[in-house]
C-alpha positions, 0 to 999 in steps of 0.5 A, spaced: 755 542 438 754 542 431 754 546 426 748 549 426 747 549 434 753 555 434 752 558 427 746 561 432 748 561 438 755 565 436 749 570 432 745 571 438 751 572 443 754 577 438 747 581 437 746 581 445 752 585 444 750 590 440 744 591 443 747 592 451 753 595 447 750 600 441 747 606 440 740 607 440 740 607 432 743 601 432 737 599 437 734 601 433 736 599 425 736 592 429 728 593 431 727 594 423 731 589 421 726 583 425 719 588 424 720 587 416 721 580 416 714 579 420 707 576 417 705 582 412 702 583 405 708 577 403 709 572 407 714 570 412 717 565 407 717 569 401 722 575 405 727 570 406 728 569 399 727 575 398 732 576 403 736 571 402 737 573 394 739 580 397 745 577 400 747 573 395 748 579 390 752 584 396 755 577 396 755 577 405 756 570 407 753 570 414 747 573 411 746 567 407 747 563 413 741 565 416 737 567 411 737 560 407 738 556 414 730 561 416 729 559 408 729 552 411 725 554 417 720 557 412 719 549 408 722 552 403 723 548 397 728 545 392 724 548 387 721 554 390 730 555 393 733 553 384 729 559 382 731 564 387 737 562 386 736 563 379 733 571 380 740 572 385 744 569 379 742 573 374 742 580 378 748 579 382 751 576 375 758 570 376 761 573 382 755 569 386 758 563 383 761 560 388 756 563 394 751 559 390 757 552 391 756 553 399 750 554 399 747 547 395 751 544 399 749 548 406 741 545 404 743 539 402 747 538 410 741 543 413 735 538 409 739 532 412 739 534 420 
C-alpha cells in the first residue's frame, strides 16, 4: 500500500466511523461539507483551490493533504497551484510557510504517480 492509498483508506474508514457513531448534527455537517464542493456557479476545481487556501491559512495538515489531492484530481496546473499558494501565503502570513514547503514536496510526488 502506498502513501496515497493509506491516506485515502484511513480518511474513508474514519468518516464511516463518524457517520455510524456520530449524532444528527455531525451527519448534517458532513453532508453540508460534501454538498458545497459540488459543481455549481463555481467549478469543483475552483472550490478545491478555495478549500486549499482555507486549509493552509488554518494550518490543518489533513485538510491540506485532502484538498491538494482533490486539486490534482481536478487537473490543477503547477501555475494554478503556485498562484493559489501565493494567496494562502499573503492571507495566512509567514506561519504558513512550513505547510507550503510540505505541500510543494507532496505535490511533486503526487504528479509523479
